[in-house]
TIVOVO-929727 format. One record per residue (C-alpha): residue number from 0; x negated, y, z. Coordinates in nm, 4 decimals. Layout:
N
+-----+----------+----------+----------+
| num |       c1 |       c2 |       c3 |
+-----+----------+----------+----------+
| NUM |        X |        Y |        Z |
...
+-----+----------+----------+----------+
% end
This chain:
418
+-----+----------+----------+----------+
| num |       c1 |       c2 |       c3 |
+-----+----------+----------+----------+
|   0 |  -9.3151 |  17.1437 |  14.9097 |
|   1 |  -9.6224 |  17.3614 |  14.9175 |
|   2 |  -9.7559 |  17.6230 |  14.6768 |
|   3 | -10.0246 |  17.5816 |  14.4090 |
|   4 | -10.2929 |  17.7766 |  14.5923 |
|   5 | -10.2398 |  17.5971 |  14.9146 |
|   6 | -10.2623 |  17.2608 |  14.7338 |
|   7 | -10.5877 |  17.3702 |  14.5740 |
|   8 | -10.7306 |  17.4586 |  14.9101 |
|   9 | -10.6433 |  17.1212 |  15.0454 |
|  10 | -10.8239 |  16.9611 |  14.7499 |
|  11 | -11.1305 |  17.1818 |  14.8139 |
|  12 | -11.1506 |  17.0663 |  15.1795 |
|  13 | -11.1056 |  16.7001 |  15.0963 |
|  14 | -11.4359 |  16.6464 |  14.9307 |
|  15 | -11.5660 |  16.2911 |  14.8993 |
|  16 | -11.9387 |  16.2015 |  14.8617 |
|  17 | -12.0794 |  16.1168 |  14.5221 |
|  18 | -12.4354 |  15.9759 |  14.4814 |
|  19 | -12.7070 |  16.0900 |  14.2420 |
|  20 | -12.9155 |  15.8927 |  13.9922 |
|  21 | -13.2193 |  15.9433 |  13.7690 |
|  22 | -13.1716 |  15.9378 |  13.4000 |
|  23 | -13.4019 |  15.9758 |  13.1002 |
|  24 | -13.3517 |  16.3432 |  12.9997 |
|  25 | -13.2565 |  16.2429 |  12.6415 |
|  26 | -12.9687 |  16.0256 |  12.7905 |
|  27 | -12.8406 |  16.2989 |  13.0255 |
|  28 | -12.5828 |  16.4710 |  12.7867 |
|  29 | -12.2551 |  16.5633 |  12.9478 |
|  30 | -12.3816 |  16.4877 |  13.2973 |
|  31 | -12.4044 |  16.7188 |  13.5843 |
|  32 | -12.7497 |  16.8259 |  13.7004 |
|  33 | -12.8020 |  16.7403 |  14.0694 |
|  34 | -13.0773 |  16.9923 |  14.1237 |
|  35 | -13.2418 |  17.2950 |  13.9679 |
|  36 | -13.4742 |  17.1984 |  13.6841 |
|  37 | -13.7810 |  17.4122 |  13.6065 |
|  38 | -14.0289 |  17.4212 |  13.3178 |
|  39 | -14.3680 |  17.2867 |  13.4180 |
|  40 | -14.5536 |  17.4304 |  13.1171 |
|  41 | -14.5522 |  17.7610 |  12.9115 |
|  42 | -14.3605 |  17.7459 |  12.5844 |
|  43 | -14.5137 |  17.8363 |  12.3460 |
|  44 | -14.8247 |  17.6649 |  12.4996 |
|  45 | -15.0420 |  17.9248 |  12.3379 |
|  46 | -15.0249 |  18.2304 |  12.1084 |
|  47 | -14.9256 |  18.1331 |  11.7583 |
|  48 | -14.8190 |  18.2941 |  11.4260 |
|  49 | -14.4507 |  18.3636 |  11.3470 |
|  50 | -14.5030 |  18.3439 |  10.9733 |
|  51 | -14.7457 |  18.2496 |  10.6913 |
|  52 | -15.0203 |  18.5091 |  10.6478 |
|  53 | -15.3782 |  18.6048 |  10.7361 |
|  54 | -15.5142 |  18.6517 |  11.0856 |
|  55 | -15.7665 |  18.9241 |  11.1515 |
|  56 | -15.9233 |  19.1197 |  11.4357 |
|  57 | -15.7387 |  19.4492 |  11.4538 |
|  58 | -16.0484 |  19.6449 |  11.5593 |
|  59 | -16.1944 |  19.5666 |  11.2179 |
|  60 | -15.9306 |  19.7902 |  11.0465 |
|  61 | -16.0111 |  20.1118 |  11.2434 |
|  62 | -16.0713 |  20.3959 |  11.0027 |
|  63 | -15.9436 |  20.2148 |  10.6980 |
|  64 | -15.7179 |  20.3947 |  10.4488 |
|  65 | -15.6487 |  20.4216 |  10.0781 |
|  66 | -15.9790 |  20.5951 |  10.0127 |
|  67 | -16.1637 |  20.3627 |  10.2536 |
|  68 | -16.0770 |  20.0017 |  10.1733 |
|  69 | -16.2439 |  19.6807 |  10.2971 |
|  70 | -16.2477 |  19.3253 |  10.1651 |
|  71 | -16.2153 |  19.0578 |  10.4389 |
|  72 | -16.3653 |  18.7261 |  10.3527 |
|  73 | -16.1337 |  18.4223 |  10.3850 |
|  74 | -16.3259 |  18.1542 |  10.5786 |
|  75 | -16.0738 |  17.8934 |  10.6742 |
|  76 | -15.7147 |  17.7853 |  10.6630 |
|  77 | -15.5359 |  17.6703 |  10.9883 |
|  78 | -15.1849 |  17.5068 |  10.9858 |
|  79 | -14.9578 |  17.4216 |  11.2688 |
|  80 | -15.1058 |  17.1222 |  11.4504 |
|  81 | -15.4634 |  17.2036 |  11.3453 |
|  82 | -15.7414 |  17.2673 |  11.5915 |
|  83 | -15.7728 |  17.6476 |  11.5908 |
|  84 | -16.1307 |  17.6685 |  11.7065 |
|  85 | -16.3757 |  17.8789 |  11.4867 |
|  86 | -16.7463 |  17.8472 |  11.5527 |
|  87 | -16.8095 |  18.2136 |  11.4862 |
|  88 | -16.5985 |  18.4887 |  11.3395 |
|  89 | -16.7979 |  18.7688 |  11.1889 |
|  90 | -16.6770 |  19.1244 |  11.1340 |
|  91 | -16.4484 |  19.1585 |  10.8249 |
|  92 | -16.3581 |  18.7876 |  10.8123 |
|  93 | -16.0094 |  18.6447 |  10.8112 |
|  94 | -15.8299 |  18.3160 |  10.8479 |
|  95 | -15.5391 |  18.1999 |  10.6510 |
|  96 | -15.2596 |  18.0811 |  10.8894 |
|  97 | -14.9437 |  17.8883 |  10.8440 |
|  98 | -14.6337 |  17.9415 |  11.0611 |
|  99 | -14.6928 |  17.7930 |  11.4047 |
| 100 | -15.0752 |  17.7917 |  11.3839 |
| 101 | -15.2480 |  17.8787 |  11.7096 |
| 102 | -15.4190 |  18.2160 |  11.7254 |
| 103 | -15.7473 |  18.2427 |  11.9231 |
| 104 | -15.9624 |  18.5406 |  12.0083 |
| 105 | -16.1015 |  18.7677 |  11.8520 |
| 106 | -15.8136 |  18.7051 |  11.6035 |
| 107 | -15.5170 |  18.9177 |  11.7413 |
| 108 | -15.2812 |  19.0207 |  11.4498 |
| 109 | -15.1219 |  18.8790 |  11.1430 |
| 110 | -15.0620 |  19.0242 |  10.7937 |
| 111 | -14.7745 |  18.8586 |  10.6202 |
| 112 | -14.8710 |  18.6746 |  10.3020 |
| 113 | -14.6214 |  18.8854 |  10.0950 |
| 114 | -14.8359 |  19.1981 |  10.1691 |
| 115 | -15.1738 |  19.0435 |  10.0661 |
| 116 | -15.3837 |  19.1422 |   9.7653 |
| 117 | -15.6580 |  18.9155 |   9.6780 |
| 118 | -16.0096 |  18.9416 |   9.5300 |
| 119 | -16.1032 |  18.8512 |   9.2668 |
| 120 | -15.7282 |  18.7426 |   9.2039 |
| 121 | -15.4388 |  18.5299 |   9.3403 |
| 122 | -15.5750 |  18.2203 |   9.1745 |
| 123 | -15.9234 |  18.2549 |   9.3139 |
| 124 | -15.8707 |  18.3649 |   9.6718 |
| 125 | -16.2109 |  18.4651 |   9.8192 |
| 126 | -16.1162 |  18.7950 |   9.9902 |
| 127 | -15.8074 |  18.9922 |  10.0929 |
| 128 | -15.8001 |  19.3730 |  10.0556 |
| 129 | -15.7012 |  19.5927 |  10.3601 |
| 130 | -15.6573 |  19.9659 |  10.2987 |
| 131 | -15.4917 |  20.0713 |  10.6381 |
| 132 | -15.5214 |  20.0256 |  10.9942 |
| 133 | -15.3436 |  19.7129 |  11.1220 |
| 134 | -15.1901 |  19.7203 |  11.4799 |
| 135 | -15.2666 |  19.4513 |  11.7269 |
| 136 | -15.0215 |  19.1686 |  11.8002 |
| 137 | -14.8167 |  19.1930 |  11.4850 |
| 138 | -14.6121 |  18.8676 |  11.4014 |
| 139 | -14.7521 |  18.6752 |  11.6970 |
| 140 | -14.5342 |  18.4590 |  11.9257 |
| 141 | -14.7002 |  18.4800 |  12.2688 |
| 142 | -14.7748 |  18.2162 |  12.5178 |
| 143 | -14.4801 |  18.1578 |  12.7505 |
| 144 | -14.2545 |  18.4087 |  12.5654 |
| 145 | -13.9809 |  18.1427 |  12.5424 |
| 146 | -14.0182 |  17.9630 |  12.8780 |
| 147 | -14.2740 |  18.0419 |  13.1350 |
| 148 | -14.4201 |  17.7856 |  13.3695 |
| 149 | -14.1759 |  17.7315 |  13.6719 |
| 150 | -13.8913 |  17.9193 |  13.4894 |
| 151 | -13.5423 |  17.7803 |  13.5528 |
| 152 | -13.3989 |  17.5633 |  13.2618 |
| 153 | -13.0764 |  17.4475 |  13.4305 |
| 154 | -12.9088 |  17.5087 |  13.7710 |
| 155 | -12.7782 |  17.2457 |  14.0055 |
| 156 | -12.4095 |  17.1804 |  13.9252 |
| 157 | -12.4393 |  17.2764 |  13.5615 |
| 158 | -12.3241 |  17.0495 |  13.2698 |
| 159 | -12.6040 |  16.9282 |  13.0529 |
| 160 | -12.5381 |  17.0259 |  12.6917 |
| 161 | -12.7213 |  16.9476 |  12.3661 |
| 162 | -12.9095 |  17.2827 |  12.4051 |
| 163 | -13.0596 |  17.1553 |  12.7349 |
| 164 | -13.1714 |  16.8288 |  12.5655 |
| 165 | -13.3565 |  17.0358 |  12.3171 |
| 166 | -13.5236 |  17.2352 |  12.5949 |
| 167 | -13.6089 |  16.9208 |  12.8013 |
| 168 | -13.7677 |  16.7442 |  12.5023 |
| 169 | -13.9644 |  17.0638 |  12.3977 |
| 170 | -14.0942 |  17.1025 |  12.7523 |
| 171 | -14.1850 |  16.7472 |  12.8005 |
| 172 | -13.9305 |  16.6806 |  13.0855 |
| 173 | -13.8692 |  16.3056 |  13.0827 |
| 174 | -13.6480 |  16.2498 |  13.3837 |
| 175 | -13.3452 |  16.4341 |  13.5238 |
| 176 | -13.1553 |  16.3865 |  13.8497 |
| 177 | -12.7877 |  16.3929 |  13.7811 |
| 178 | -12.4691 |  16.3362 |  13.9763 |
| 179 | -12.3268 |  15.9813 |  13.9357 |
| 180 | -11.9988 |  15.9566 |  13.7575 |
| 181 | -11.7084 |  15.9012 |  13.9882 |
| 182 | -11.5194 |  15.5753 |  13.9257 |
| 183 | -11.1470 |  15.6385 |  13.8577 |
| 184 | -10.9061 |  15.3514 |  13.8688 |
| 185 | -10.5761 |  15.4233 |  13.6864 |
| 186 | -10.2440 |  15.2664 |  13.7253 |
| 187 |  -9.9366 |  15.3206 |  13.5094 |
| 188 |  -9.5993 |  15.2399 |  13.6765 |
| 189 |  -9.2525 |  15.1408 |  13.5595 |
| 190 |  -9.0622 |  14.8558 |  13.3996 |
| 191 |  -9.0169 |  15.0696 |  13.0887 |
| 192 |  -9.3924 |  15.0951 |  13.0251 |
| 193 |  -9.5395 |  14.8506 |  12.7716 |
| 194 |  -9.8493 |  14.7833 |  12.5646 |
| 195 |  -9.6549 |  14.6415 |  12.2705 |
| 196 |  -9.6488 |  14.8123 |  11.9293 |
| 197 |  -9.2874 |  14.7191 |  11.8485 |
| 198 |  -9.0663 |  14.8222 |  12.1213 |
| 199 |  -8.6982 |  14.8487 |  12.2199 |
| 200 |  -8.5161 |  15.1780 |  12.2690 |
| 201 |  -8.5384 |  15.1537 |  12.6469 |
| 202 |  -8.9091 |  15.0898 |  12.6471 |
| 203 |  -9.1937 |  15.3502 |  12.6453 |
| 204 |  -9.5445 |  15.2977 |  12.5004 |
| 205 |  -9.8314 |  15.3259 |  12.7663 |
| 206 |  -9.9584 |  15.6598 |  12.6453 |
| 207 | -10.0700 |  15.8306 |  12.9728 |
| 208 | -10.3317 |  15.5710 |  13.0450 |
| 209 | -10.4901 |  15.6208 |  12.7090 |
| 210 | -10.4799 |  16.0042 |  12.7331 |
| 211 | -10.6667 |  15.9941 |  13.0702 |
| 212 | -10.9067 |  15.7371 |  12.9253 |
| 213 | -10.9910 |  15.9620 |  12.6400 |
| 214 | -11.0579 |  16.2446 |  12.8808 |
| 215 | -11.3333 |  16.0376 |  13.0401 |
| 216 | -11.5479 |  16.1248 |  12.7404 |
| 217 | -11.5579 |  16.4904 |  12.8441 |
| 218 | -11.4516 |  16.4847 |  13.2138 |
| 219 | -11.7467 |  16.3241 |  13.3757 |
| 220 | -11.5931 |  16.0094 |  13.5186 |
| 221 | -11.5782 |  15.6271 |  13.4472 |
| 222 | -11.2301 |  15.5124 |  13.3587 |
| 223 | -11.1026 |  15.1779 |  13.4831 |
| 224 | -10.7665 |  15.0554 |  13.3688 |
| 225 | -10.5751 |  14.9063 |  13.6612 |
| 226 | -10.2762 |  14.7913 |  13.4313 |
| 227 |  -9.9060 |  14.8552 |  13.4951 |
| 228 |  -9.7374 |  14.8355 |  13.8274 |
| 229 |  -9.3696 |  14.7295 |  13.7903 |
| 230 |  -9.0628 |  14.8783 |  13.9772 |
| 231 |  -9.0750 |  14.6063 |  14.2276 |
| 232 |  -9.4515 |  14.6322 |  14.2758 |
| 233 |  -9.4723 |  14.8015 |  14.6238 |
| 234 |  -9.6202 |  14.4981 |  14.8001 |
| 235 |  -9.8558 |  14.4172 |  14.5087 |
| 236 |  -9.9792 |  14.7907 |  14.5134 |
| 237 | -10.0282 |  14.7886 |  14.8890 |
| 238 | -10.2413 |  14.4657 |  14.8534 |
| 239 | -10.4452 |  14.6134 |  14.5654 |
| 240 | -10.5018 |  14.9398 |  14.7560 |
| 241 | -10.6494 |  14.7547 |  15.0596 |
| 242 | -10.9054 |  14.5895 |  14.8187 |
| 243 | -10.9727 |  14.9055 |  14.6379 |
| 244 | -11.0742 |  15.0794 |  14.9737 |
| 245 | -11.3642 |  14.8387 |  15.0018 |
| 246 | -11.4649 |  14.8617 |  14.6422 |
| 247 | -11.6923 |  15.1116 |  14.4360 |
| 248 | -11.3782 |  15.2994 |  14.3201 |
| 249 | -11.3987 |  15.6702 |  14.4221 |
| 250 | -11.0584 |  15.7967 |  14.3109 |
| 251 | -10.7248 |  15.6202 |  14.2375 |
| 252 | -10.4737 |  15.7713 |  13.9974 |
| 253 | -10.1205 |  15.6598 |  13.9443 |
| 254 |  -9.8806 |  15.7779 |  13.6831 |
| 255 |  -9.5142 |  15.7684 |  13.7678 |
| 256 |  -9.3227 |  15.6409 |  14.0830 |
| 257 |  -9.3986 |  15.9563 |  14.2951 |
| 258 |  -9.0582 |  16.1320 |  14.2827 |
| 259 |  -8.7530 |  16.0506 |  14.4983 |
| 260 |  -8.5964 |  15.7671 |  14.3029 |
| 261 |  -8.5180 |  15.4137 |  14.4163 |
| 262 |  -8.8388 |  15.2697 |  14.2591 |
| 263 |  -9.0682 |  15.5604 |  14.3397 |
| 264 |  -9.2780 |  15.3580 |  14.5906 |
| 265 |  -9.6189 |  15.5298 |  14.5660 |
| 266 |  -9.5698 |  15.7780 |  14.8484 |
| 267 |  -9.4401 |  15.5052 |  15.0865 |
| 268 |  -9.7355 |  15.2794 |  15.0278 |
| 269 |  -9.9925 |  15.5603 |  15.0549 |
| 270 |  -9.8458 |  15.6766 |  15.3920 |
| 271 |  -9.9095 |  15.3299 |  15.5382 |
| 272 | -10.2783 |  15.4098 |  15.5376 |
| 273 | -10.4773 |  15.6351 |  15.7689 |
| 274 | -10.5234 |  15.9678 |  15.5883 |
| 275 | -10.7277 |  16.2828 |  15.6412 |
| 276 | -10.5294 |  16.4948 |  15.3957 |
| 277 | -10.1937 |  16.4510 |  15.2295 |
| 278 |  -9.9481 |  16.6622 |  15.0188 |
| 279 |  -9.6470 |  16.5477 |  14.8249 |
| 280 |  -9.4641 |  16.8042 |  14.6076 |
| 281 |  -9.6060 |  17.1341 |  14.4940 |
| 282 |  -9.4183 |  17.4349 |  14.3528 |
| 283 |  -9.5322 |  17.3954 |  13.9984 |
| 284 |  -9.3895 |  17.3053 |  13.6565 |
| 285 |  -9.4420 |  17.0657 |  13.5065 |
| 286 |  -9.5626 |  16.8202 |  13.7774 |
| 287 |  -9.3730 |  16.9239 |  14.0883 |
| 288 |  -9.3710 |  16.5639 |  14.2483 |
| 289 |  -9.7574 |  16.5371 |  14.2350 |
| 290 |  -9.9096 |  16.3554 |  14.5464 |
| 291 | -10.2601 |  16.3748 |  14.6852 |
| 292 | -10.4182 |  16.1953 |  14.9804 |
| 293 | -10.7715 |  16.1458 |  15.1111 |
| 294 | -10.8295 |  15.8155 |  15.3013 |
| 295 | -10.9714 |  15.8363 |  15.6546 |
| 296 | -11.3276 |  15.7044 |  15.6924 |
| 297 | -11.3373 |  15.5751 |  15.3365 |
| 298 | -11.4570 |  15.8695 |  15.1125 |
| 299 | -11.1861 |  15.7839 |  14.8627 |
| 300 | -10.8884 |  15.9739 |  14.7296 |
| 301 | -10.5641 |  15.9126 |  14.5407 |
| 302 | -10.3637 |  16.1228 |  14.2986 |
| 303 | -10.0061 |  16.0321 |  14.2191 |
| 304 |  -9.9185 |  16.2009 |  13.9036 |
| 305 |  -9.5638 |  16.2253 |  13.7529 |
| 306 |  -9.4891 |  15.9879 |  13.4822 |
| 307 |  -9.3763 |  16.2348 |  13.2014 |
| 308 |  -9.6719 |  16.2712 |  12.9701 |
| 309 |  -9.7045 |  16.6527 |  12.9895 |
| 310 |  -9.6582 |  16.6574 |  13.3703 |
| 311 |  -9.9348 |  16.3944 |  13.3905 |
| 312 | -10.1580 |  16.5952 |  13.1557 |
| 313 | -10.1063 |  16.9252 |  13.3415 |
| 314 | -10.1653 |  16.7726 |  13.6815 |
| 315 | -10.4774 |  16.6144 |  13.5669 |
| 316 | -10.6048 |  16.9472 |  13.4222 |
| 317 | -10.5055 |  17.1595 |  13.7254 |
| 318 | -10.5569 |  16.9203 |  14.0121 |
| 319 | -10.7779 |  16.6178 |  13.9244 |
| 320 | -11.0211 |  16.8135 |  13.7190 |
| 321 | -11.0859 |  17.0868 |  13.9778 |
| 322 | -11.1236 |  16.8090 |  14.2395 |
| 323 | -11.3890 |  16.6314 |  14.0182 |
| 324 | -11.5710 |  16.9628 |  13.9727 |
| 325 | -11.5810 |  17.0161 |  14.3389 |
| 326 | -11.7120 |  16.6794 |  14.4357 |
| 327 | -11.9790 |  16.7038 |  14.1614 |
| 328 | -12.0795 |  17.0401 |  14.2881 |
| 329 | -11.9773 |  17.2315 |  13.9739 |
| 330 | -11.9043 |  17.6022 |  14.0254 |
| 331 | -11.5427 |  17.6767 |  14.0319 |
| 332 | -11.3957 |  17.7406 |  13.6906 |
| 333 | -11.2695 |  18.0873 |  13.6131 |
| 334 | -10.9746 |  18.1577 |  13.3759 |
| 335 | -11.0235 |  18.3745 |  13.0725 |
| 336 | -10.7434 |  18.6281 |  12.9921 |
| 337 | -10.5394 |  18.6902 |  12.6848 |
| 338 | -10.2641 |  18.9357 |  12.5947 |
| 339 |  -9.9105 |  18.7750 |  12.6097 |
| 340 |  -9.7457 |  18.7850 |  12.2648 |
| 341 |  -9.3851 |  18.7929 |  12.3814 |
| 342 |  -9.1971 |  18.8510 |  12.7084 |
| 343 |  -9.1587 |  18.5301 |  12.9208 |
| 344 |  -8.9394 |  18.4635 |  13.2284 |
| 345 |  -8.9714 |  18.1840 |  13.4935 |
| 346 |  -8.8642 |  18.1125 |  13.8464 |
| 347 |  -9.0530 |  18.3440 |  14.0860 |
| 348 |  -9.1391 |  18.0672 |  14.3357 |
| 349 |  -9.3082 |  17.8302 |  14.0873 |
| 350 |  -9.6420 |  17.8396 |  13.9205 |
| 351 |  -9.6057 |  17.7440 |  13.5442 |
| 352 |  -9.8545 |  17.5619 |  13.3312 |
| 353 |  -9.7461 |  17.6370 |  12.9746 |
| 354 |  -9.8419 |  17.4938 |  12.6457 |
| 355 |  -9.9594 |  17.7838 |  12.4377 |
| 356 | -10.1423 |  17.8975 |  12.1273 |
| 357 | -10.4317 |  18.1246 |  12.1379 |
| 358 | -10.5142 |  18.3550 |  11.8507 |
| 359 | -10.7184 |  18.6608 |  11.7647 |
| 360 | -10.5474 |  18.9761 |  11.6331 |
| 361 | -10.6991 |  19.1791 |  11.3428 |
| 362 | -10.8470 |  19.4102 |  11.6071 |
| 363 | -11.0239 |  19.1171 |  11.7728 |
| 364 | -10.7891 |  19.0986 |  12.0814 |
| 365 | -10.7150 |  18.7490 |  12.2206 |
| 366 | -10.3401 |  18.6907 |  12.2070 |
| 367 | -10.1570 |  18.3969 |  12.3610 |
| 368 |  -9.8091 |  18.2723 |  12.2438 |
| 369 |  -9.6026 |  18.0575 |  12.4751 |
| 370 |  -9.4685 |  17.7780 |  12.2500 |
| 371 |  -9.1137 |  17.6576 |  12.2518 |
| 372 |  -9.0663 |  17.2980 |  12.3793 |
| 373 |  -9.2026 |  17.3341 |  12.7331 |
| 374 |  -9.0203 |  17.0258 |  12.8680 |
| 375 |  -9.2491 |  16.7675 |  13.0206 |
| 376 |  -9.1471 |  16.4940 |  12.7768 |
| 377 |  -9.2295 |  16.7007 |  12.4658 |
| 378 |  -9.5570 |  16.5992 |  12.3128 |
| 379 |  -9.5344 |  16.7870 |  11.9830 |
| 380 |  -9.5783 |  17.1334 |  12.1324 |
| 381 |  -9.8813 |  16.9970 |  12.3319 |
| 382 | -10.0436 |  16.8801 |  12.0030 |
| 383 |  -9.9698 |  17.2266 |  11.8541 |
| 384 | -10.1244 |  17.4145 |  12.1584 |
| 385 | -10.4834 |  17.5059 |  12.2108 |
| 386 | -10.4734 |  17.6413 |  12.5566 |
| 387 | -10.2828 |  17.6179 |  12.8804 |
| 388 | -10.1387 |  17.9577 |  13.0036 |
| 389 | -10.1038 |  17.9773 |  13.3803 |
| 390 |  -9.8381 |  18.2076 |  13.5202 |
| 391 |  -9.8647 |  18.2270 |  13.8978 |
| 392 |  -9.5900 |  18.2211 |  14.1515 |
| 393 |  -9.4607 |  18.5532 |  14.3042 |
| 394 |  -9.3477 |  18.6965 |  13.9796 |
| 395 |  -9.0603 |  18.6008 |  13.7444 |
| 396 |  -9.0989 |  18.8329 |  13.4444 |
| 397 |  -9.4065 |  18.8579 |  13.2273 |
| 398 |  -9.4035 |  19.1244 |  12.9579 |
| 399 |  -9.5470 |  19.1400 |  12.6117 |
| 400 |  -9.8932 |  19.2841 |  12.6105 |
| 401 |  -9.9684 |  19.1720 |  12.9714 |
| 402 | -10.2873 |  18.9863 |  13.0451 |
| 403 | -10.2282 |  18.6268 |  13.1465 |
| 404 | -10.4742 |  18.3460 |  13.2668 |
| 405 | -10.5686 |  18.0893 |  13.0049 |
| 406 | -10.7528 |  17.7471 |  13.0264 |
| 407 | -10.8970 |  17.5322 |  12.7698 |
| 408 | -10.6924 |  17.2077 |  12.7429 |
| 409 | -10.9929 |  16.9818 |  12.7492 |
| 410 | -11.3289 |  17.1455 |  12.8176 |
| 411 | -11.3785 |  17.3590 |  13.1195 |
| 412 | -11.3648 |  17.7301 |  13.0413 |
| 413 | -11.7342 |  17.7586 |  13.1492 |
| 414 | -11.8376 |  17.5768 |  12.8176 |
| 415 | -11.6799 |  17.8622 |  12.6184 |
| 416 | -11.6665 |  18.1687 |  12.8404 |
| 417 | -11.9370 |  18.2565 |  13.1049 |
+-----+----------+----------+----------+
% end
């Protein structure tokens, strides 16, 4: 049995190749960018007004004050989307502008509509009164002040989110190169596993398969259901595995049959194949019997997850997900830290993944509570949790007030904390 850190290092060195593909930018949500994407225009494309008002040339207001006022003639109205060209702007003339209207020289500043006094009156708007100096560049959104031409929008290895779609569409970016989704083939194992609704007391509904399938909506992979392998299915699994190694499947995941029992046949089958990397058993709880192997000359990997639901969930979160991140070139996820609400003790030699509840105190401090019901069969505490707390090996006692590492149960921490 190896430690968690060593297991993670083996995963990092056992990278398989994943292809790239070109997608329409508006269809690229929740995919991983395969390259740096840059703006190819300025945004805004030209200077424009930030509010409704009147555009003037600021030089025309030099020397104006309460005793020396001037009336500026209104010659035109320009709205967003209108051609901003003016044949000739004379001194002491102004243009009514709507929010987003382009501003062209010699116009260089905006007076908000709320500050305007009209002549002869607000119903008959022929002139506006100005009785003070107006500074240049008031209320103007400048060309390229949001995105400049050749400015980075998204980095290689970054998850494309709705905000990126907004930027792509605004900037006219039509195509994006993304990492292809790895194909994951999932097998449940055991005679007790069933798809039936009405079950006997010795049967278990097939939940792990559906949990992993639900994660495919957020975890960047295509889920393929391989069905259920029964307790006498060693030869059947070996035959299936031979076919899988010539298919488009990238990662095989099994749930159950990886421990040391009479019907735990997954390790024996996997070891019949030529492997580059292999580990079986990691000093973690839950999930100690976890298996990983990388097939030689095949660019395919297999994870054998324990069958208990929380063991399976924890091992996916802390082994499969980091592996997926690595092969998709996503930067390694960093934990965020929260203050422990109560003392907690564990075995020194084990790393613990704990179902926990994250809250904010009145002072704004992030506080994490280790929930009761940490056994790997208990689902209720998993439903009640909103984070995983990770307590590393090498230490047995963790005191109230101590900072501990936390991980989002579904989304990578990077989506929440930079």
